N, C-alpha and C positions, 0 to 999 in steps of 0.2 A: 543461576538465579532461578528460584522456584516460581512456578506459574501460579497466579492468583485468580481463582475462579470467579472472583467478584469484580474483576476489571471491567471497564465499560464495554469493551468489545465482546467479551464473553457474555455479558448480559444482553447485548444486541443479538448475538447469535442465538441465544436461548429465547428471544422474543420478549424479554423483560423490559427492554427499552426500545423505543421506536427508532427507525432510521428512514432516510429518503433513499430507498433501494434503487440501484441501477441495474444490477446483474446478480444472478445467483445460480449456482449449480450444487451438486451434492457435497462438494468439498470447500467451497469458497463463497464469499458474499462481498459485494461492493455497494457503496453508498456515498452520497455527497457529504463532504466534510462540513461540520457545523461552524467552523471558523476558517473559511477559505483564505488561502495565501496567494491565489491566482484566480482569474476569472472562471476557470474550470479547475476544481479541486475535488478529487474523489479518493476514497480509501478502499483498498482491496485487502481482505483478511481471510486467512484460512479459518475454517470452522473448528479445527482441532486446537488443542492446548499447546501452542508453541510460542515461546518468548522471542526468539530471534531466528535469523536465517540459518545460523549454525545448528540450532536446536531442530529446526524444520528439516534441514538436509540430513541430519543424523537419524531422525525418528519418523519422518513422514513416509507413508507408503508411496509407491509409484503412482497410484491413482490420486492420492492427495496432492502430490507434486504436480501432476499433469492438470488436475482440476484447478489449482491455484493459478498456474500460468495461463490456462485457457480463460480464466476469469479476468486476468489482467488484459489480455487481448480483446476479449468480449466487451469489457468495460470501455476500453479506448475506442472500440468501434461504435458502441452504443452512444458514446459522448460525441462522436464525430470528430475526433482529434487525431486520428491516424495520420492524416495529412492536414496541416503542414507539420505536425509533430507534437510531441509531449515529453515531459520529463517523468521518469519513473524513479522513485526514491524510497529507500527504507533507512530508518535510523536504528542503530543498535547500541544500547547502553547509554550511560550518562554523558560520556564525552560527545556523543552524537545527538544528544538531546532527545532521546526516546522518552516520550511522556507516558505512553501506555505500554505496559510490559506484555503485549500480545503482538506477535509478528504482524506488521501491516505495511502495505506499500501505498505511497502517495502517487497519484497521477495528477500532474500539474500541467495546465495548458491554457490556451485562450489568449496568449500574448507572447511576445518575445521575452524569454525568461532571463537572459543574461548569463553571466558566468556561474558555475556551480558553487564556487566558494568566493565569498566577499573579498575584495581586495584587488580586483582587476582581472583581465582576461587570462586565460590559460595559455601556455606556450603551444604553438601549433602541433608539436609532437604529442601533446596530451589531450587534444580535443577529440571528443568521441561522440 
């Protein structure tokens, strides 16, 4: 899938649209989600032009990769959700309901979130 330079996250990175910033470094930015799905809901995005995790893994430099993962950890710390915990989620493609075709991670926290997939608890061997 081709990257669209006019997607909302690209426009936020360029400063064309505002965001409620939480954390920023040279390679990533995090901000509060405008339609939160949990009491704490933040988005962490790379500043580069990446559609998915596969795209990012194949094309991002080591500095970009480290910067993104530092931003995830720094955002969780800034939000105060490291303990008791949070969910880190990324959706890729239409089957996963990716709405913006720019790689992004959701940090969800602030309550007990329940099973990862609707329909009941996961078997003990699949809990993580």
